[in-house]
C-alpha positions as CSV (number, residue, x, y, z in Angstrom):
1,E,0.0,0.0,0.0
2,Q,1.1,3.6,-0.6
3,T,0.9,6.5,1.9
4,A,2.1,10.1,1.9
5,V,5.8,10.4,2.3
6,G,7.1,10.4,5.8
7,D,7.5,8.0,8.7
8,R,4.5,9.6,10.4
9,Y,2.2,8.6,7.5
10,V,3.7,5.1,7.1
11,L,3.2,4.5,10.9
12,E,-0.4,5.7,10.8
13,R,-1.2,3.3,7.9
14,M,0.6,0.5,9.7
15,N,-1.4,1.1,12.9
16,A,-4.7,1.4,10.9
17,G,-4.0,-1.9,9.0
18,G,-2.5,-3.8,11.9
19,Y,0.9,-4.1,10.1
20,S,4.1,-4.6,12.0
21,L,6.5,-3.7,9.1
22,G,6.5,-0.7,6.8
23,G,8.9,1.5,5.0
24,E,9.8,4.0,2.4
25,Q,11.9,4.1,-0.8
26,S,14.4,6.2,1.0
27,G,15.4,3.2,3.1
28,H,13.4,4.0,6.2
29,V,12.1,0.7,7.6
30,I,9.7,0.8,10.6
31,M,9.2,-2.3,12.8
32,S,6.4,-1.2,15.0
33,E,7.1,-3.9,17.6
34,Y,10.4,-2.2,18.3
35,A,10.2,1.5,17.3
36,T,7.9,4.1,15.8
37,T,10.4,5.5,13.3
38,G,12.9,4.1,10.9
39,D,16.0,2.7,12.6
40,G,18.9,1.7,10.3
41,L,20.8,-0.2,13.0
42,L,17.7,-2.2,14.0
43,T,16.9,-2.9,10.3
44,G,20.5,-4.1,9.7
45,L,20.4,-6.4,12.7
46,H,17.1,-8.0,11.6
47,L,18.4,-8.4,8.1
48,A,21.6,-10.1,9.3
49,A,19.4,-12.4,11.5
50,E,17.2,-13.3,8.6
51,M,20.3,-14.1,6.4
52,A,21.6,-16.4,9.2
53,H,18.3,-18.0,9.7
54,R,17.8,-18.8,6.0
55,K,21.5,-19.4,5.4
56,A,21.4,-17.1,2.4
57,T,23.4,-14.2,1.2
58,L,21.9,-10.7,0.8
59,A,22.0,-11.2,-3.0
60,E,20.0,-14.4,-2.7
61,L,17.4,-12.7,-0.5
62,A,17.1,-9.8,-2.9
63,S,16.8,-12.0,-6.0
64,V,13.1,-12.3,-5.5
65,M,12.7,-8.5,-6.1
66,T,12.3,-6.9,-9.5
67,V,14.1,-3.6,-9.8
68,Y,12.7,-1.2,-12.3
69,P,14.6,1.7,-14.0
70,Q,13.8,4.9,-12.1
71,V,13.9,8.5,-13.4
72,L,13.8,11.5,-11.0
73,V,13.2,15.0,-12.3
74,N,13.4,18.0,-10.1
75,V,11.0,20.7,-11.3
76,K,12.3,24.0,-10.0
77,D,10.7,27.4,-9.5
78,V,7.3,26.1,-8.8
79,D,4.7,26.7,-6.0
80,R,5.1,23.4,-4.2
81,S,2.0,24.1,-2.1
82,R,-0.1,23.5,-5.2
83,V,1.2,20.0,-5.9
84,G,-2.4,18.8,-5.6
85,D,-3.6,20.9,-8.6
86,P,-6.4,18.9,-10.4
87,V,-4.6,19.0,-13.8
88,V,-1.4,17.7,-12.2
89,A,-3.4,15.0,-10.3
90,Q,-5.1,13.9,-13.5
91,A,-1.7,13.7,-15.3
92,V,-0.4,11.4,-12.5
93,V,-3.5,9.2,-12.8
94,D,-3.1,9.0,-16.6
95,A,0.6,8.0,-16.2
96,E,-0.3,5.4,-13.5
97,R,-2.9,3.9,-15.8
98,A,-0.5,3.8,-18.7
99,L,2.2,2.1,-16.6
100,G,-0.2,-0.4,-15.0
101,E,1.4,-2.9,-12.7
102,S,4.8,-2.4,-14.3
103,G,5.6,0.9,-12.8
104,R,4.7,3.7,-10.4
105,V,4.6,7.4,-10.1
106,L,5.4,9.7,-7.1
107,L,5.2,13.5,-7.0
108,R,6.7,15.0,-3.9
109,A,6.9,18.7,-2.9
110,S,10.3,19.6,-1.4
111,G,10.1,20.6,2.2
112,T,12.8,23.2,1.8
113,E,13.0,24.4,-1.8
114,A,10.6,25.8,-4.4
115,L,10.6,22.5,-6.3
116,V,8.6,19.3,-6.9
117,R,10.2,16.0,-7.4
118,V,8.8,13.8,-10.1
119,M,9.8,10.1,-9.8
120,V,8.7,7.4,-12.3
121,E,9.6,3.7,-12.3
122,A,8.8,1.6,-15.4
123,A,9.7,-1.6,-17.1
124,S,12.0,0.3,-19.4
125,E,14.2,3.4,-18.9
126,D,12.6,4.9,-22.0
127,D,9.1,4.6,-20.6
128,A,10.2,6.0,-17.2
129,R,11.9,8.9,-18.9
130,S,9.0,9.7,-21.2
131,H,6.4,9.7,-18.4
132,A,8.7,11.6,-16.0
133,D,9.4,14.3,-18.6
134,A,5.7,14.6,-19.5
135,L,4.7,14.9,-15.9
136,A,7.5,17.4,-15.2
137,S,6.2,19.6,-18.1
138,V,2.7,19.6,-16.6
139,V,4.0,20.4,-13.1
140,A,6.2,23.2,-14.6
141,E,3.3,24.7,-16.5
142,R,0.6,24.4,-13.8
143,L,2.7,25.4,-10.8
144,A,5.0,28.0,-12.2
145,L,5.8,30.8,-9.8
């Protein structure tokens, strides 16, 4: 499931759904039985314990994951408070529909700069780039300062 960006939102969704494990692409992993925020040392210890339990290398454990090409575009000089603009939101929905199960889209307003980050993952780098560039154009046009 997806939530807004931030440990707070991940933890809220975990609590609402009764989940004990959650995380973000940034690497934050929350194990609610032990902590209410991401803890790298705790995550590393649990990962090492799982490797020992399964007698597997990290590469072997990771082999079940599919890694998609990712493109990140920083759209500068925009009003980040308007990231929920209806036209921008529809462009995101359209991109998500086009990508289907083989990709994902994330728009994130910077907390410190006048920019919006557009991230797209897709089965091919060309698809990721074309969707990211198209979304970045919509963001730049609609949210220009």
